[in-house]
N, C-alpha and C positions, 0 to 999 in steps of 0.2 A: 504494500500500500504506500509506503513512504516514497518509493521511487516514482509514484504517480503524482503525489502532491508536493513533494519537496521542491520541484522546480517553481511552483507558485510562490512558496515562501521565499525561495532564493531570489526570484525576480523582484519581489516586493521588499527584500531585505528585512524580513520578519521571521520570528521563530515559529516552529510548528505549533507551539502552544497558542500563540497569537492567532494563527490561522484557524485552529480548531475553535477557539473561543469566538472569533468573528463569524465563522460558519454557523455556529450554534445560534448566535444573536440574530442571524438573518433567516432562520427557519421560522416560517409562519406559525407552526404549532408550538413553538417554544415561547413561554411567557416570561421566564427569567433564567439566568445562567448563574449558577453558584460556583465560584472559583476559590481556591485556597492559595495561600502564599506562605512560605516558610521564612521569608525575609523581605525587606523593603524593595530589593531589586526585582524579585518575582512579582511583588504587588505592582510596581511600576510597569513591568512587562505586560501584566494582565490589563492594566488600564489602557496601555497603548493599543491593545486589541480592539478598542472601540473607536479608534481614530481614523479608520478607513472602511470602505465598503468593497467587498469582493465583487468582481464583475459577474455577469450572467454566465460567461464562458468558464470562469474559474469555479463558480458554484456547480456547473454541470460536470466538470472534471472530477470534483470531489464527490458529487452524488453518484456518478457512474462508478467510481472506485469503490464506494461503499456498497453499491448494488452487486458488483463483482465479488465482494467479500461476503455477500449474503447477509448484510447488516440492514436492519429495518430502521428507518428514520422518519 
């Protein structure tokens, strides 16, 4: 799975955690996203995940990857 979505994170210069959080935020059926942080750096990383919007194309790549993995979302 990572080889399918890592290029999205790399192109945007974001972490996979930020990508995952942002993807969750953009799901219509998700009303809130609970994230944890062990330190202030992780907290700031999580906050940065709200500073951008994934494109339709990026969302489709992630969704197709999840479908291939037989994950429901």
